[in-house]
N, C-alpha and C positions, 0 to 999 in steps of 0.2 A: 710824865716823861715825853720828851719830844723825839720824833723819829725823822729820818732823812726824807725830805720831800721827793727826792729822786726815787727812792724805794717805794714810797707811798703812791707814786704815780704809776707803778707797774701793775698791770692787770694780771689776774690769775690766768694761766693757760686753760682755755675752755676745753680743749681736747683732754688734757690731763684731769680736769675737774669732772667731766662726764665719765671718763674711764674709772676714776676713783669711786664715784657714786655707784656705778654699775657693780664694781667689785665689792663694795660694802653691802649692797643688796644680796649678792651671791653668798657672802659670808654669813648673812642672816638667814640663809636657807631659801631665798627667793630665786626662782629660776629666771635668769635674765639672758637674753641674747644680745650680745654687745657687738655693735658695728662701729664702735667709737675709736678703738685703739689703732694707731698706725704702726702695728708691728706684726710680722709674719707669725702664723700659728705653727710653722714648722720648727722642729728642733734645730739647734746649731749643728752644722755638719761635723761628723766624727773626726775628720782630719783637724779641724780647728780645736775641738775639745782635747784631742791627743797632744796638740802643740802646747796648749795651756797646762795640761797635766805634766808634760815633760819639763816645761819651764819651772813649775813648782818643785818638782823632784830634783831639778838641777840647781836649785837654790836661787832662782830668779826673783829675789825679794828685796833687792837693794834699789837705791835711787838710780835713775838714769839721767842723761842730759835732758834739759828742759824740753827740747823739741822732740826727743825720742832717741832710741838707740840707733846706731849706724845701720844695723840690720833692718829695722823697720822703715827707716827713711829711704834706704836703698830699695826696699820692696815697694814703697809708694812710687818712687821714680820709675821702677820697672813697670808697674801697673799703667802709669800715664804714658809711657813709651809704647807699651804693648797694645794698649787699647786705642790710643789717639795720636801716636807718633809725636808725642810731645817730649822734649828733652829738658829735664830739670836736674839741677845739682842737689845734693842732699841738704845744702844750706838754704835751698829755696822751698823746702817743704817742712811742715810742722804737724806732728801728731797731736790731736786734741781729744778732749772728753766728749766726743760726738760732734756732729755738724753744728749744733747749737753753740758749742764752745768756740768752734772755728769762726762762726759768724760774729760772736761777741767780741773776740779778740780783734777781728778786722774792723768792725764798726767803731769800737772804742779807739783804735789807733788812727782811724781816718776822719771821723766826724768831729768838727768844731761846732760850737754853739751857733745855731742858725743855718747850718748847712742843710741842703735839701737832698733827700734820698727818694728816688722814683721807685714806687712799688706797684706793679700791676696787681689788680684785684680780680678774683679772690686770691688771697695770699696766705702763706703759712702764718699762723697766728703770732709767731715770735718776731717776725721782721719789724713791724712798726713799734713794738714795745722796746726792742733793743735800740732802735734809732732814737726814740724819745728819751730813753735813759741816758743816751750819750749826748743829749743836747741838740740833736738834729730834728729836722721837720720832715715827717713822712709825707710824700706827695703821692696820693693814691689815685691811680688811673684805672677805670673799668673798661678794658678793651671790648670793642663791639664785635670783633671777629673771633667767635669761639673762644673768648677769654684770652686771646693771644695779642700781645702788644704790636701795633702797626707802626710803620715809619712815621706817619702823620701824627699819631698820638704821642710818640716819643719826642718828635720835634717840638710839638706844642707844649710839652711838659718841661723842657730844658730852659733853665734861667741861669744867670750869672752865679747863682748860689748852688746850682746842682753839683753835688760831689760824687754820688753813687747811683748806679742803676742796679737793682736786685732782680736777677732773672732766674726763675725757678723752672727747670726744664729736665724731664717732664714735671708737670705741675702737681703739687698738693695744694688744693683739693680736687682739681678738675681732671687731672690725667692728660691734659692737652700737651702735645708735642710740637715743638717748632721744627720746621724743615730747614735744611741747610740754606736755601734761598732766603727764607724769612730771617734767619740769623745774620746772614751776610748783609742784608738790607739794613738791619739795625746797627750792625758794626760799622757800616759806612757812615751812618748819621753821626756816630761818636768820633770819627776821625777828625783830628784837629782840635779836640777838646781834651780836658784833663779829667774827664769823668771815669771813675773806676767801675768796672763791672764785677759785682759779686755773683758768680755763676754757681748757684746751688744745684748740683747735678746728682743728688742723692739717689734718684730713681733711674739712673741711666741704664742699668742692666735689666730693668723691668719695662721693656718696650715691646708691644705686641704688634703694632702696625706702624710701618715706616722705619726710619733709621735715626738713631741718636747721633748727634754731632756736638762735640765739645766746643764751647764758645772760644776757648783759647786756641783751638786748632784752626780757626778761620783765616787768620793772617798774622803777620808779625805785629801789626798794630794791636790786634785783638789780644794776642799773647801778652803783650807788655802792659795792657790795661786791666787784665783779668786776674781776679783772685778766685781760683777754683776751690769750691767747698764740696766735700764728699765724705763718705764713710761706709761702714759695713753693717749698720743696723738693719737695713731693709733687704739688700740683695743677698747678704750672707746669713740672714736670720741670727744676727748678733746684737739685738738692741740692748740687752743688759750688760754687754761687755763695754759699751760706751767707747767706741773707737771712731773718731772722725779725723779728717786731715784737711789742711789747706795747702795750696801751691801758688806761688807768686814769683814773678821775675823782679819785683821791686825789693831791692836789698834793704833799704831803710825801713820799709813797711815790715818786712820779715823780722828785722831786729827789734822794732817796737812791739810787735806781737809777742815775740819771745820774752822780752822784758816784762810785759804785762803778765804773761803766763807764769813766768818765774816768780812773780810776787803774789800770785793767786793760788794756782794748783801745783806749781812746779811740773815735774813730768807726770804724764798720765800713768795709770797702773802698769807696772812692768810686765805683769803676766798677760794683760790684754795686748800689749805690744807684741809679745811673742806669738800669741794666738792669731793675731791679725796677719802675720807674714804669709802663711799658706793661702789665705783668702785673697790677699792682694796679688800674688804672683801666678794665680790661675789653677791652683791645686783643687779648688772646689767648683770649677766651671761646670762639671756634670751635675752637681747639686743645684747650682743656680739655674741651669737649664730645666731641671725637673720642676723646681718651684715655679719658674716662669710659665711653664706649660700648664701647670695646675691653676695658677692665677688667671691665665687667659680663659680657661674653661669656666672658672667662677665668674669672671667679668661678663662673659657672653650670657651666662644664665641669669645673672643679676640684671643686666641690661634688658633682657627679654621680659623678665617678670615686672620690673619697674615700668617698662613701656606699656604694659597691659593695664596699669592702674590709672583709671580715669581721674583726672585732677592733678596728677603729678606729671612733671615734664622733665625729660632728660634731653638736653640740647644736642648732645652728640655722644657717641661711644668713645670712652677714653682710650687714647693710644698707649698710655703708659701708667706707671705707678699702680696703686690698687685701691682706687676710690671712685665712687660715683658722686657727682655733685648735682643735686636734684632740686628743681623748682617746685616749691609747695605753696606759692603765693596765692593760687586760686582757692586753696583750702583754708589757709591762714597765713597772711603776710607776716605775722609775728612768729618767726621761725623758732625763737626761744620757747615760746608757749607751746608751739606745735611739738617740739622735741620733748619738753617736760611732760606733756600729756601722754605722748607716745610711751615714754618710760613708765609713767605712773599707771596707765591703763592696760598696756600690752606687754610691758616689761621688755621693751626693745630700746636699746641705747644707741642714739645717733647724735651727731654733733651739729648744733645750729650754724647756719651759714654766716650769721652775724659775727662770729668769732673769726671768720676769714674775710670780713669786710663786705659781705653780701647778704643783706636781709632778704627774707623770703625764700631761702634755700636751706638745705641740710645736706650733710655729707655722711655717706656710709662707707665703711671699709670692707672690702671683700677679701681681706687677709684673714679669713676664718673658714671653717669647713663648709663644704657644699651643703651639708645637712642644715647647718645654722643659717646659711644664706636662704635656702628654700623656706625653712620654717619662719625665719625672721621677716622676710618680705611678704609672706602670706599674712603675717600679723599686721604688717604695715598696710596691706590691702584692706584688711578688715577694719583697721583703725580709720583709714580714709573714708571708707564706705559709711561708717557709723558716725563720722565726725559731726559734732554739734558745736 
């Protein structure tokens, strides 16, 4: 039997693969400390759960419009106005099955064979795979300034074939945060071009140092070229609900994305849409603030402990998200082997940097308990000290 070459070209998500392996070991009775999953360990806020339960009890089990109910689309618009003073109509936003789905719809609608998509590395593992699947060419740049793309690097990467710049802010896996001035400088470079910015802003509410600025809020030009990608998996502790959304001023693009979604998933889960509304309009702000404060404490502890391990290098303290991206090249430049041995010998699961486009690094998620962070990093320290 022959299979699609496009599908065969897709790589397995390394983060999901490591997480699945760690879970399998746990099911076999092995005590594993997992730093692999990019999901909060906090339970979903009760207000969100109540909204889901009410929706079920009220008979919210029918199809909805492809892009989402009027109520959830209005809630997305409310969120964008409240947080970033951005005005969108409900026809300009789409509810998706998580940010991954939003990105897929946008990339499929935009990319023609041979189009180039600029992706700063390290990058979220899904970006280049979706670009390749769509017939595009990932143009990977490794920024020299704390993993943040500079004006010079962006200018050098642009060619007549450039269609998209993917900008993840704050970054997964580094936690790097762009300042407003840095974003303004990048936006200025793009003026006069037809380049679309896919602004993945999933971690916007998990910023500990500095201030988050939405790319679309920079200028009228930035607004018109930006597709904002966001969701509730991280900030609202709703990963299993699978709620993401996109926002764009491009009416034709929105129509094409809706057409694609209509032929693939149709609407996302009607119950999830109802549950998302209180999270979008600010009813769980106190829950988010609590989680953010705890993540900050965990970040500080994890940074302190990793910095004390001779042979590992943390280039800078992350300003956002909930990850540390650690240089292990002086121990073993083969990060895949490093992480495999770490899991095998110390039962600590981390994600190799190669999956993010950076060999010689590994990522840990501090979206786990302080107890696990301390115990796990102590095991990493033992592992490095004993490494052969």
